[in-house]
C-alpha distance (Angstrom), angle and dihedral (degrees) to the residues before:
residue distance angle dihedral
M1 . . .
T2 3.81 . .
T3 3.78 132.4 .
H4 3.81 121.4 -138.3
F5 3.81 135.4 -173.3
I6 3.83 107.9 -141.3
T7 3.76 140.2 170.6
A8 3.77 128.4 -143.9
E9 3.78 137.4 -173.6
I10 3.82 114.2 -135.4
D11 3.76 125.7 -166.7
L12 3.78 111.8 -124.8
T13 3.77 94.1 -144.4
A14 3.81 94.5 109.2
S15 3.80 121.8 84.8
P16 3.80 115.6 -91.9
Q17 3.79 89.6 -109.4
D18 3.79 90.8 57.7
L19 3.81 96.9 44.2
P20 3.87 97.4 91.2
K21 3.79 91.1 51.3
Q22 3.81 90.4 47.7
I23 3.84 91.5 50.1
E24 3.79 93.0 47.3
A25 3.81 92.2 48.2
E26 3.78 90.5 52.6
L27 3.80 92.5 46.3
E28 3.82 92.5 49.4
K29 3.77 88.4 64.5
R30 3.77 86.3 70.6
G31 3.77 100.8 38.5
E32 3.79 141.1 -67.3
P33 3.87 109.5 -37.1
L34 3.81 113.4 -128.7
R35 3.79 95.0 179.1
W36 3.80 138.1 -18.8
A37 3.77 140.8 -177.9
V38 3.79 137.0 -165.9
T39 3.81 102.7 -120.7
E40 3.83 102.1 173.4
V41 3.80 137.9 18.9
D42 3.78 121.9 -163.0
E43 3.77 107.4 -163.0
T44 3.81 92.9 -174.1
T45 3.80 93.9 59.8
G46 3.82 96.2 28.7
K47 3.82 92.8 -125.8
A48 3.77 133.5 128.4
K49 3.81 125.9 -154.7
V50 3.82 113.5 -135.2
E51 3.76 125.6 -167.4
A52 3.77 118.2 -161.3
V53 3.76 147.9 168.5
V54 3.80 114.2 -134.4
T55 3.82 133.4 176.3
Q56 3.80 121.8 -139.1
S57 3.82 131.4 -169.7
T58 3.78 113.7 -128.8
Q59 3.80 90.7 -104.3
S60 3.82 97.2 50.9
T61 3.83 91.6 47.7
Q62 3.80 90.5 69.8
S63 3.77 95.6 43.3
T64 3.82 97.1 52.4
Q65 3.81 102.4 43.0
S66 3.83 93.8 103.9
T67 3.83 98.4 55.8
P68 3.82 101.4 134.6
T69 3.78 100.9 -157.6
M70 3.78 96.9 56.1
Q71 3.80 127.4 49.8
P72 3.82 127.7 -176.1
T73 3.77 112.3 -114.1
Q74 3.78 132.9 -158.7
P75 3.80 118.9 -117.4
A76 3.81 114.5 -107.2
Q77 3.76 114.9 -94.2
A78 3.75 115.7 -119.8
């Protein structure tokens, strides 16, 4: 099992009540979400940036590498 820090862009077309479910469904494409946060909202494009920590089994790591809406990011260097 590995842990990854990822970012995702989420469309804000869903109702606010459905947004957590929409975010979790998108994150589950990359693994099991441990925690996530909305870090930016762009009202002009209707998109939200979500940062998350997910865990992946060794098998699922290979099968989800090509997900286009979410890309692994490197932590900021201090």
